[in-house]
C-alpha positions in Angstrom: 10.9 -23.1 7.1 8.4 -20.4 8.8 5.6 -18.2 7.6 5.7 -14.5 7.9 3.2 -11.7 6.9 2.9 -8.5 5.7 -0.1 -6.3 6.7 -1.1 -3.6 4.5 -3.1 -0.8 5.8 -3.9 3.1 5.8 -4.1 4.3 9.4 -6.8 2.6 11.7 -9.3 4.0 14.0 -9.9 3.3 17.5 -11.9 0.7 16.9 -9.9 -2.9 16.7 -12.7 -4.5 14.7 -10.0 -3.5 11.4 -7.3 -5.3 12.0 -8.7 -8.4 14.4 -10.1 -10.2 10.9 -6.3 -10.0 9.0 -5.2 -11.5 12.4 -7.7 -14.5 12.1 -6.3 -14.9 9.0 -3.0 -14.5 9.2 -3.1 -17.2 11.8 -4.9 -19.4 9.8 -2.3 -19.7 7.3 0.2 -20.6 9.8 2.1 -17.2 10.5 3.4 -16.5 13.4 4.8 -13.2 12.3 2.8 -10.1 11.5 4.7 -7.0 10.1 2.6 -3.4 9.6 3.4 -0.7 7.8 4.4 2.9 9.0 1.6 5.3 10.4 -0.9 2.3 10.4 -1.5 2.9 14.2 -0.9 6.9 14.2 -2.3 8.9 11.9 0.1 10.1 8.9 3.5 12.5 9.9 1.8 15.4 8.0 -1.1 14.8 10.2 0.2 14.4 13.3 2.3 17.9 13.2 -1.5 19.4 13.9 -2.6 17.3 16.5 -2.4 17.6 20.4 0.1 15.8 22.5 -2.8 14.7 24.2 -4.4 12.9 21.6 -1.0 11.2 19.6 -0.6 9.9 22.9 -4.8 8.3 23.3 -4.0 7.0 20.0 -0.5 5.1 20.2 -1.3 3.4 24.1 -5.3 2.2 22.4 -3.4 0.0 19.8 -0.3 -0.5 22.3 -3.1 -2.1 23.7 -4.7 -4.0 21.2 -1.5 -5.0 19.6 -0.8 -7.1 22.5 -4.2 -8.1 23.2 -4.1 -9.9 18.9 -0.3 -10.7 20.2 -1.5 -13.0 23.2 -4.7 -13.9 21.4 -2.8 -15.4 18.2 0.4 -16.5 19.9 2.4 -14.2 17.4 4.9 -11.5 17.3 4.2 -8.4 15.9 6.2 -5.7 14.8 4.4 -2.2 13.7 5.4 1.5 13.9 4.3 3.8 17.2 4.7 6.8 17.8 5.3 7.2 21.9 4.9 10.2 23.8 7.1 10.5 26.7 7.1 13.7 28.3 5.1 15.7 26.1 7.2 14.2 23.5 6.9 12.1 20.5 8.9 9.9 19.4 9.3 7.5 16.1 9.7 3.7 17.4 9.2 -0.1 16.0 7.8 -2.0 18.8 8.2 -6.0 18.9 5.4 -7.3 21.0 5.0 -10.9 21.6 2.5 -12.4 24.0 4.9 -11.5 26.5 7.4 -9.0 26.2 7.4 -5.7 24.5 10.5 -4.3 23.3 10.9 -1.0 21.7 13.6 0.1 18.9 13.7 4.2 18.5 14.6 5.1 14.9 18.3 6.1 14.4 17.7 8.5 11.3 15.0 10.2 10.3 13.2 12.3 6.6 14.6 16.1 7.6 13.1 17.8 4.2 11.3 20.5 3.8 8.1 19.2 2.3 8.4 15.9 5.1 10.7 17.0 8.0 10.3 13.9 10.5 13.6 15.3 12.3 12.3 18.5 13.2 8.9 17.1 14.4 10.2 13.8 16.5 11.9 13.9 19.2 14.9 10.9 18.4 18.1 11.4 19.9 20.7 12.0 17.4 24.3 10.2 18.7 26.3 7.7 17.2 24.5 4.4 15.0 24.0 1.7 17.1 22.6 -1.7 16.3 19.0 -2.2 14.4 16.9 -4.6 16.5 17.5 -8.0 16.6 16.1 -11.3 17.6 15.4 -15.0 17.0 11.8 -16.9 16.3 11.3 -20.2 15.5 15.1 -20.4 14.6 15.2 -17.4 12.4 17.0 -14.1 13.0 15.2 -11.3 12.3 16.3 -7.6 12.0 14.2 -4.8 12.3 14.9 -0.9 10.9 12.4 2.4 10.2 12.0 2.5 6.2 14.1 5.5 6.2 17.0 3.5 7.8 16.8 1.3 4.0 19.1 3.9 2.5 22.3 3.6 4.6 24.9 1.3 4.3 25.7 1.2 8.3 22.1 -0.6 8.6 23.3 -3.3 6.6 26.9 -4.3 7.6 25.4 -4.4 11.3 22.9 -6.9 10.1 25.2 -8.8 8.1 27.2 -9.1 11.7 24.5 -10.2 13.3 23.9 -12.5 10.9 20.2 -12.0 10.2 18.4 -13.9 7.6 15.3 -11.5 7.1 14.9 -7.7 7.3 11.8 -6.7 8.2 11.1 -3.4 6.9 7.8 -0.8 7.3 7.9 2.0 5.5 5.3 4.7 4.1 6.4 5.1 0.8 4.5 7.7 -1.7 4.8 9.7 -4.5 7.1 8.6 -8.1 9.3 6.5 -5.9 7.8 2.9 -6.7 10.6 2.0 -9.2 13.1 3.4 -6.7 12.0 1.8 -3.5 11.5 -1.9 -5.7 15.0 -1.4 -7.3 16.8 -0.4 -4.0 15.3 -3.2 -2.2 16.2 -6.3 -4.6 19.7 -4.5 -4.5 19.9 -4.8 -0.3 18.3 -8.1 -0.5 20.9 -9.6 -3.0 24.4 -8.1 -2.1 23.4 -8.9 1.8 22.0 -12.2 0.5 18.8 -11.9 3.0 14.8 -12.0 2.6 13.2 -8.1 3.1 9.3 -8.6 3.7 8.4 -4.9 3.2 5.0 -3.4 4.7 4.0 -0.4 2.8 1.2 1.9 3.8 -1.9 2.5 1.3 -4.3 5.6 1.8 -4.2 9.2 0.6 -3.3 12.3 2.5 -4.8 15.9 0.7 -3.2 19.2 2.3 -3.0 22.8 0.7 -1.6 22.0 -3.1 -0.5 18.0 -2.8 -2.4 15.1 -3.3 -0.3 12.2 -0.9 -0.4 9.1 -2.5 0.9 5.1 -0.5 0.7 3.1 -3.3 1.5 -0.5 -1.2 3.9 -2.6 -3.1 4.5 -4.4 0.5 6.6 -7.6 -0.7 8.8 -10.1 0.3 12.5 -10.3 -1.5 14.5 -13.2 -1.4 18.5 -13.6 -0.9 19.0 -13.8 -4.5 17.2 -10.6 -4.7 14.2 -11.5 -6.6 10.5 -10.4 -5.2 8.7 -13.3 -4.3 5.5 -11.8 -3.5 3.4 -8.5 -4.0 0.6 -6.6 -3.0 -0.9 -4.0 -5.2 -2.3 -0.4 -3.6 -5.3 -2.2 -1.7 -5.9 -3.1 1.6 -4.6 -6.3 2.0 -2.4 -9.4 3.4 0.6 -11.3 2.4 1.5 -14.6 4.4 5.0 -16.5 2.4 7.4 -18.5 3.8 11.3 -17.8 4.5 13.4 -20.2 5.8 17.3 -20.1 6.9 18.8 -22.7 4.5 17.5 -20.6 1.6 20.0 -17.3 3.0 22.6 -19.9 3.7 22.6 -21.3 -0.2 22.8 -17.8 -1.6 25.4 -16.7 0.8 27.3 -19.5 0.0 26.6 -19.6 -3.7 27.8 -15.8 -4.0 30.4 -15.3 -1.1 30.0 -12.2 -0.9 30.3 -12.0 2.9 33.6 -14.5 2.8 35.9 -11.9 0.7 35.2 -9.6 3.0 35.7 -12.0 6.0 39.0 -13.1 4.5 40.3 -9.6 4.2 39.4 -8.2 8.2 41.7 -11.9 9.0 44.3 -10.1 7.3 44.0 -7.2 8.6 43.6 -8.3 11.8 47.4 -10.5 11.2 48.7 -7.3 10.8 
């Protein structure tokens, strides 16, 4: 059994003091991994559209250095969405930072709606889908995808194939999507018998016509599809235990993957 944390926050300024108390508390509660929501290290997407690229780069570089410092100081793994700038182009990524290393996952499917068109703004390449970011930490197998990618079966099929126990899912959900997100993630967790740790952001963005309210609701969902713990709509921290044994038991009980493996074997033997 290990303890992992979801840190629910609005966009943070350049001062790392806002993060320090949460990392200290998470460490005191036994957490060895912390997940941040989308657009916490950077401004919300609609704000990025009007910001100079060099300002975005400065913010990202500063916060990446801060996250590396926190990971080293508290001996933790930190998983956090980050806008990375290369050759004056912005890329939507998620970084996995340990005390010694940094790995980057480029989000593969981005929102492309009229009111929220990340695909147009970011330079992420459109190409055949690859595996999510997968890593092992203290004997538990973790997977990482972007929030919007939770809508696509491909990523969960690959999580199954890679024997993932816990999906780390940073989001920036808003408007009236509260119940839809809960039901989606509960169903995903149950059908694939995995934990899902969701970190959603909080705060508001006001454009000319609409107030975008990010409602939090960060949560840990069990491999049985049940909400184990949830944060409300304020800045806060959640630390919860996960264990590989619970994943194995759920998979054995329901046998969804066993049914598929049996039929794949028949196909291979034809």
